[in-house]
NUNUMAR-985227 format. One line per 5 residues: their letters; for each residue z, x, y of C-alpha. Coordinates in steps of 0.5 Angstrom, whole numbers. Layout:
A = Z:X:Y; ...
END
This chain:
RRCVP = 101:630:300; 101:623:301; 103:619:307; 110:616:307; 112:612:312
RHHRR = 118:615:317; 123:610:315; 122:611:308; 123:619:308; 129:617:312
ASRRR = 132:612:307; 131:618:302; 134:623:305; 140:618:306; 140:617:299
RGTQR = 140:624:297; 146:626:302; 150:620:299; 149:623:292; 151:630:294
REFHP = 158:627:297; 160:624:291; 159:630:287; 163:634:292; 171:635:290
RHRGG = 173:634:297; 170:627:297; 171:625:290; 179:625:291; 181:632:289
MSGAV = 181:639:292; 178:645:290; 182:651:287; 182:655:294; 184:649:298
ALAAG = 190:648:293; 192:655:294; 192:655:301; 196:648:301; 201:651:297
AHASK = 202:657:301; 203:653:307; 208:648:304; 212:654:301; 213:657:308
AWPTA = 215:651:311; 220:649:306; 222:655:302; 227:652:298; 224:646:296
GVSAR = 225:644:289; 230:650:288; 237:648:286; 243:651:290; 245:656:284
QRQSA = 238:659:285; 238:659:292; 245:663:292; 242:668:286; 236:669:291
AAASE = 241:671:297; 245:675:293; 239:679:290; 237:680:297; 244:683:299
RRRPT = 243:688:294; 237:690:296; 239:691:303; 241:699:304; 248:700:305
LRRGG = 250:704:311; 254:710:311; 257:714:316; 252:718:320; 247:713:319
VTTRG = 244:716:312; 242:710:308; 238:713:302; 241:717:296; 235:722:297
ARARA = 237:723:305; 245:723:303; 243:729:298; 239:732:304; 244:731:309
TPVGA = 250:734:305; 250:741:303; 251:744:297; 259:745:295; 260:740:301
LAPEE = 265:734:300; 260:729:297; 263:723:293; 261:722:286; 258:717:282
GGKQV = 262:711:280; 266:711:286; 270:717:284; 272:722:290; 272:730:289
DEAAV = 278:733:289; 278:735:297; 285:738:297; 283:743:292; 278:746:297
FAGAS = 283:747:302; 288:750:297; 293:755:300; 294:751:307; 300:747:309
RGDKA = 299:739:308; 298:738:315; 293:743:316; 289:740:310; 289:734:313
KQLEL = 286:736:319; 281:741:316; 279:735:312; 278:731:318; 274:736:321
QEAIL = 270:737:315; 268:729:315; 266:730:322; 262:736:321; 258:732:315
SCEDA = 257:726:320; 253:730:325; 246:729:325; 244:734:331; 246:741:332
NPILD = 250:740:339; 255:735:336; 257:740:331; 258:746:337; 262:741:341
IVGAS = 267:740:334; 266:748:334; 268:749:341; 274:744:341; 277:746:334
LDGFS = 275:753:332; 282:755:331; 284:750:326; 278:751:322; 278:753:314
AINGV = 273:758:311; 269:752:308; 269:748:315; 266:754:318; 261:755:313
TALYR = 259:748:313; 258:748:320; 254:754:320; 250:751:314; 249:744:318
ISRCL = 247:747:324; 241:751:321; 239:744:317; 239:740:323; 234:745:326
TSRAG = 229:745:320; 224:740:320; 222:736:314; 216:741:313; 222:746:312
RLRRK = 220:750:319; 225:752:324; 224:749:331; 224:756:334; 225:753:341
EASFV = 231:749:340; 234:754:335; 233:759:341; 238:755:345; 243:754:340
VADRR = 243:761:337; 244:764:345; 250:759:345; 257:762:346; 260:757:341
FQDLV = 255:759:336; 256:766:336; 264:765:336; 262:761:329; 258:766:326
EFVER = 264:771:328; 269:766:325; 265:766:318; 264:773:318; 272:774:319
HARAL = 273:769:313; 267:771:308; 272:774:303; 275:767:302; 268:764:300
DRVGL = 266:762:293; 259:763:291; 256:757:294; 259:758:301; 256:765:300
ENRKW = 249:762:298; 250:758:304; 251:763:309; 246:767:307; 241:761:307
AYHKL = 243:760:314; 243:767:317; 236:768:314; 233:761:317; 236:762:324
MLPTE = 233:769:324; 240:772:326; 240:780:327; 238:784:321; 245:787:320
YRARA = 248:779:319; 242:778:314; 243:784:310; 251:783:310; 250:776:307
AHAVR = 245:778:302; 249:784:300; 255:779:299; 251:775:294; 249:781:290
QLDKA = 256:784:290; 258:777:287; 253:778:281; 255:785:280; 262:782:279
KDLQG = 260:777:274; 257:783:270; 263:787:271; 268:781:269; 264:781:262
DLLDA = 265:789:261; 272:788:263; 273:783:257; 270:786:252; 273:793:253
TDVET = 277:795:247; 281:801:250; 285:802:257; 280:808:259; 274:804:259
ILVAV = 278:799:264; 280:805:268; 273:808:268; 270:802:271; 276:802:276
EDAAE = 274:809:278; 266:808:278; 266:801:281; 272:799:285; 269:797:291
IFNKV = 266:791:288; 272:788:284; 274:781:287; 280:778:286; 278:775:279
NVSTA = 276:782:276; 283:785:279; 287:780:275; 283:781:269; 283:789:269
VHRVA = 291:789:270; 292:784:265; 287:788:260; 290:794:261; 297:791:260
RLATT = 295:788:254; 292:794:251; 297:799:253; 303:795:250; 300:791:244
KTPGT = 297:793:238; 290:790:238; 287:788:231; 281:791:229; 281:798:233
GSSTP = 283:802:227; 289:807:226; 284:813:229; 285:810:236; 292:812:239
QPDPR = 296:807:242; 297:809:250; 303:811:253; 305:805:258; 309:810:262
AVVHD = 303:815:263; 298:809:264; 302:807:270; 302:814:273; 295:815:273
ARFQT = 291:815:279; 286:810:277; 291:805:275; 295:806:282; 288:804:285
LMQLV = 288:798:281; 295:796:283; 293:797:291; 287:792:289; 292:787:287
LEKAD = 296:788:293; 290:787:297; 287:781:293; 294:777:293; 292:773:298
EMQIV = 286:770:295; 288:769:288; 289:763:284; 295:761:280; 292:763:274
SVANA = 290:770:277; 297:771:280; 300:769:273; 296:774:270; 298:780:275
LWAMA = 305:778:274; 305:778:267; 302:785:266; 307:788:271; 312:785:267
RLGHA = 310:788:261; 309:795:264; 315:795:268; 312:797:274; 312:793:281
GPSGT = 306:797:284; 306:799:291; 311:796:296; 311:789:297; 306:787:291
VDALA = 311:783:288; 313:779:294; 306:778:296; 304:775:289; 311:771:289
SRAAR = 309:768:296; 302:766:293; 305:763:287; 309:759:292; 303:756:296
ECAGA = 299:755:290; 304:752:285; 303:745:287; 297:744:283; 299:749:277
EPRHL = 300:748:270; 307:749:267; 305:755:263; 303:758:269; 309:757:273
STVMW = 313:759:267; 309:766:266; 311:767:274; 318:765:273; 319:770:267
ALAVL = 315:776:270; 319:775:277; 326:775:273; 324:781:269; 322:785:275
GHEPR = 328:783:278; 325:779:284; 328:772:286; 323:767:287; 322:762:293
SKLLA = 326:756:294; 319:752:294; 317:755:287; 323:754:284; 323:746:286
AVGDP = 316:746:283; 318:749:277; 324:744:277; 320:738:279; 320:733:273
APR = 314:729:275; 307:730:270; 302:734:273
END
C-alpha cells in the first residue's frame, strides 16, 4: 500500500462525506416517504379540521353521533343485549317505532288496573338484578297480573344465569329461600291457567333453571304437554263430521280441554245438530237437538263452558252463546250470566260481528245484557 500523507487522507474523507450528504434526500431539500407520513400524521392530530369545510365538519359530527349507542331504560344498549334482557312474549317495542298492543296483554282488567300492571311490567323489565325484582314483588304482588308474575319469575332466573348459561348456585340459593320469591311462585301457580303458551314455556324454563322441587317442575312440564295435546284435539274437533265424534272426544279427554277446545266443541255440536251438513249423504241421520242436550257427555261439555267462561276471548264467548241459542239450551245455572259478564269485559276490543252475535244469542236465551255491553254495541266509533 502506498504511503499517503495523513492530511491527504483527511481531505479525501471530507470529499466523500460531502458527496453522501448531497445525495441524501434530507440534505437535498426534500423528505423521505416515512418522514412525510409521520409529519402528516402529526399535523392531522394538531389540526384535525385543517382544509375541511364547515359542511364536512357537520357531516362528520352527525355520523359520529349516529354511531354512538343509544341508551335505554335499564342500561341495555345493544340490540342483542335488548333481546337477551327481554323475555319471550314480554312487552318489547317493535322495529320502526311501533309499540306492541299492551292493552291486549292485560285484557279483562279495568282501565286503572291495566295502567298499574303496565307500570309494573316496565319496572320488572328494567331490573338488571334479582333483588330489585323481589322488592317489586314484596311491594306490589297483590296488583300483579298473570303475565306480571311469570315475567318476574323469568327475569329472576335470567338474572341468576351466567353468560355461559350456568346457574350461579350460591346466589340462587339465597333468592329461592327468600319468602318473597316463594310468594311469587305460589302466585304463578294460582294463575297458571290464565297463561298462554309463551307464559307456560317461560314458567317451565324458570322452574328447571332454578331447580325448584320436582313437583313444581313436573307440573310446569305437564302444562306444556297438555297444551300440545289440546292443539291436536282442536284439529280433531274441527274435522269432526258428526255429533257422536265430538261427544266421544269429550268423554275420553275432558281433562285436557282448554277454553278454545270447549267453545269449538259446543259450536260444532250445535252446527252439526241443527244444520244439514253438505257432503254427509242421506245415510247419516240428523241428530235430534233435544236428545243431544240431555246427553250426559253434552252436560259435561256445558259444565266445562261454565268453568272456562272467565278465560274466554270474545270470539269464544260469541261461539258458545250462538251454540246455546241454536240448541235452545242455557246450560247449568249461571252459564249465560257468566258468558254475558265476560262479553261485557271483553267488548272494548271486539269486532261488530262478534258483538252482534252475542246480542242476538242473549235475546234468544231471554237474558238482559249489561249496560256496558249495550254501550259498546251502540258506540258509533270505528273499531
